[in-house]
N, C-alpha and C positions, 0 to 999 in steps of 0.2 A: 506323364506324371506317375509317381510311384503308386503301386497297388494299395499302399496304406491310405492314400487320399482318393476320394471319388472325384468325379469330373468338376464338381463345384468347390473342391478344396477342403471339404470336411473329412473327418476320419471315416474310412471305409469299413464299416462294421460288418458288412456282408462278407468281405474277404477275411477279416480277422476271426469272426465266429466260425468260419469254415476250416480253420486250422485245427490240428489234432491235439495240440498241447493242452494239458490239464490246467496249467497255471500260465496265464497270459498277463504280463504287466505292461500297461500302456502309460508311459510317462511323457508329459508334454506341457506346453504352455496353457494358460487359462483360456477358456472360450474357444477351443478348437473342435468342440463337438464330442468330447469324450463321454460324459454322463448322459447328456441329452440324446446323442445319437445311439448309444447303447440301449437306453431305455426304449427308444422308438423301435429299434430292431427287435427287441425281445417282446414288446407288446404286439408288434405286427405278426410275429411268429407264434403268438399266444403261449409263450414260455413263462411259467411262474418262476420267480427267482428270489433268492435271499439277498436283501440289501444290508450289507455289513458296513458299519462305521466303527472307528476306533473307540470312541468315548460315549458313555451313556448320555452326557449332555448334548452331544451332536445328534444322537438319535431322538432325544426328547424334542429338540428343535424341529426335526422332520415330522413329528407327530402333530404339529400345529398347522392350521391352514396356510399361514404365511410362510412356513418353512417346508411345505409339501414339495418334495423333489420332483413330483409329476406336474407341478403347477403350470409351467410354461408349455409342456406337452398338451395339457388339457386345453389351454388357450389356443395354441397353434393348430391342433389337429382334432379338436372337438371330442377329446376323451373326457371322462369324468372319474378319474382315479383319485380317491380321497383317503386320508389316513384315519384309521380307527384304532383305539386303544381298548382292549378287553382283557381284564384280569392281569394287567401289567404287560400284555403282549401287544406289539404294534403290527398291524397289517395295513396293506393298501388295497382297497377294493374298488371294483368298477361299479359304482353305484347307479350309473345311468341305465345299466342293462340288468344283469342277474345278481349283482352283489358279489360276484366271484372274486376270489383273492388273486391279485396280480403279483403281489410281492409281500414278504414279511420282513420286518426290520429287526436287526440284532446288533448289539454293541459288544465289541471284543473285550472291553474292560470288565464286563460281567458275564463273559461267555461260560464260565464254570457253572453258572446257574441254569444253563439250557442243555446240558448234556443228555438229559433223558428225553428230549423232544424228538419226535419222528419227522425227519425231513426227506423221507423216501420218495416223495413226489416232486422234489425240487432237483433240477439238473444243472442249475446255474447259481453261482454266488457272484454278486457284484460288490467288490470291496472298494468303496469310494474313499478317496483321499487317504490311501494307505501310508503315504509319506507325511508324517506330522509336520505342521507348520512350526517354525522356529518359536520356542517358548511354550509350545503345547505340552500338556501334562504327559509324562511317560507312563507306560503300562508295565507293571512288573512281569518279567518273563514273557514279553509280548509275542515273540516269534513262536514260543512253545504253545501259548494260548491259541495262536492262529492255527498251528498244526493240529492241536487237539480238536478245535472246532471243525476243521476240514474233515478230520477222521470221523467225527460225530455225524456229519452230513453224508459223507461218502460211504461209510460203513463197509459192507462186504460186496459192493456192487461189482467190482472187477472180478472177484472170486466167483460171482454168479454169472459171469459172461456179459455183464452190462458195461456200458461206457462209464468212465470216471466222471464225477462232477467237474464241470468246467468253472474255474475260478478266474474271473476277470478283475484285475487289480488296477485301479485308476489313480494316478498321482500327478501332482504338480512338482516341478523341479525345485524343491525347497532345500534339500540337503542330501548329500551322498551317504552320510552316517545315519542310516535307519536300520531297524532290526532285520529287514528283509534282504536288502543288499548285503548287509554285514553277515548274516547267517548263511546266505548262499555264496559268500565270498565273491560278490559280483561288482564291488566298487571299482576295481581296476578295469574290468571289462567295460563298465558303463563309461568310464572316462575315455577309453580307447574308441568306443563307439562314437562319442561326441566329437572327439578330435578327428576321427576318420570319416565323419559323416555317414556312419553305418546305422541304418534305422532298425534293422531286425537282427536279433541273436536268438539262437536255439541251443538248448543243452544237447549233449551227445545223444541222449535217449529221447529227445524231442518232448520230454514231459514239461519243460519250462520254455517259455518264449518271452522275450522282452522286446518291446517296440518303443523306440525313442522318436517322438514326433518332431523330427528335425526339418528345417526348411518348410514349415507349414505355410501354405498359401494364405490361410486365414490370419495367421500371426502377422504376415507382411501387410495385410490390409489394416490390421488393428493399429499399426504404427502411426497411422494418420488420424486416429481418433483422439478426442480431447485429452483423456487421461494419459495416454502414452506420449503425446507430444510434449507434455510438461513433466514427465517422470524422470527421476534420476537414472543414470546409466545402469546401476546395479539392479534396480527394479525391472528395467526393460530386459536386461540379460536373463534374469530369473524367469520373468513372466512370459516373454516372447521367444527367447532364444534357447530355452530349456537348459540354461547354463547353471552349473553348480559353483560358479566363481572360481576361476582358475588363474594361478600365477605361477610363472616358471622362474626359479631363481637358483637355488643351491644344488645344481645337478652335476655330478661327476662320478666317474668309475673309480672305486677304491678296492684294493686287495682285501677281501674279507678275512683272510688269515691274520691280518694285523689287528683285528678287532676281537673283542669278547662279547658274546651275546648278553645283553642287559635285560631286555624284556620284549615281549611281543604283544600286540593288541590288534585284534581282527586280522587283516591281511598283511600287516607289516611287522617286520622284526627290527628292533633297534639295538645297535651295537655300540660299545664304548671302545675307543682305541686303547691298545695295551700300554702305550707310553705317552701319547699326546692327549691334550684336553680337547677332544673332538668326538663326534658321534656320527654314526652312519646308519641310514635306514635302507633296509633290503627287503626282498620278497622272501628271504629265508627266515622262517619263524622257529620258535622253540619255547621252552619254559624258563621262567614263569610266563603265563599267558593270561590276558584279560580279554573279555568280550568287548567289542567296539560299540556297544549300545547298552542302555539300561544301567543297572547297578554296577556291572563290570566296568563300563566306561567311566562312571563317576569315581570308582575306586582308583582306576588308572590315572585319571586327571589329578586326583589328590595325592597318590603315592609318588607320581613322577612329574610333579608340577615343574621341577627344575628343568626338565627338557624343553618346556615352553620358554623359559628364561634363556636357556642356551640358544634356542632358535631365534628368538626375537631380539635379545640384547647382545649376547656374546657372538652370534653369527657363526657358530661352530658346529652346526648340524648339516650333514650332507646327505644327498639322496641318490639312490641308484637310478631313478627315473622321475620324469615329470609327474606321472600318476601318483607315485608314492608321496611326493611332497604335498600334493593336493589332499590326499587322504590324511596325512599328518596334520595339516592345517584344519581340516574339518573336525578331526578328533579333538583338537584343542580349541575349537570354535574361533579360529583366527580368520574371520571373514573380512 
């Protein structure tokens, strides 16, 4: 069995936490032991951590007894970690023993308000559900807000000879088009990992690590449970197979010199043929350029809506590779 899973088929957090990368993204199906297992490992190591969520509303839900993210751990393992709100700040405290803080909660949507906070005694950030659910409210300049928050927590640790804060990012396979994959230009790599059954990727400097929870033994068992027996195939693919919905259609190799660059968005460049009414999508990008998330994506979808029509109705958009077509479809919400 892969090092990513333990002997029981759950996510192997002992192995993952032993890695040197500062940013570790773990993307996989629901119920494979991502949040539960990570919390358990950090509690056992007595490591305080920052519990980061995207939205203030999500964090507020966690501040209630019924939404306490430690609730199941408390039941299963006889902990008593409860949420406390003091002066608008959320902490999770071990009330059964000393009242010590086990974690503090932060919402990325209001992260500008916490820049003056001292996090020097926190070595871990757990960013739960960093990939937004479809329809979930976007955050303006989300990736920049994330970078600023990490800098606030990490400060000058590395300059002082200390280890960088380790940020563990947990996500379900909701959509490729998210601020993190887009800003790191990781969408094509993610697709290649899924297609090639590659579970682990590291950046050249090893600062970033991405783990795709493919072929999860737990997911295989969940196929026989009541919900998944009656679920539609798209739901099963997203929830169990870590699938971002892939279709392969208009793939062909075209001579780029016969085209003129029209626009680029994220990792893809879109070209218009010099004489024929057709378009070609390539990895070669240029200007004008739009971000593939947030307001940049909204503007692109509005300014170049006709590309969607050309693809869906006119059938005259061609792609350099399978991965580029999927990214194009994700950008236009063609699920």
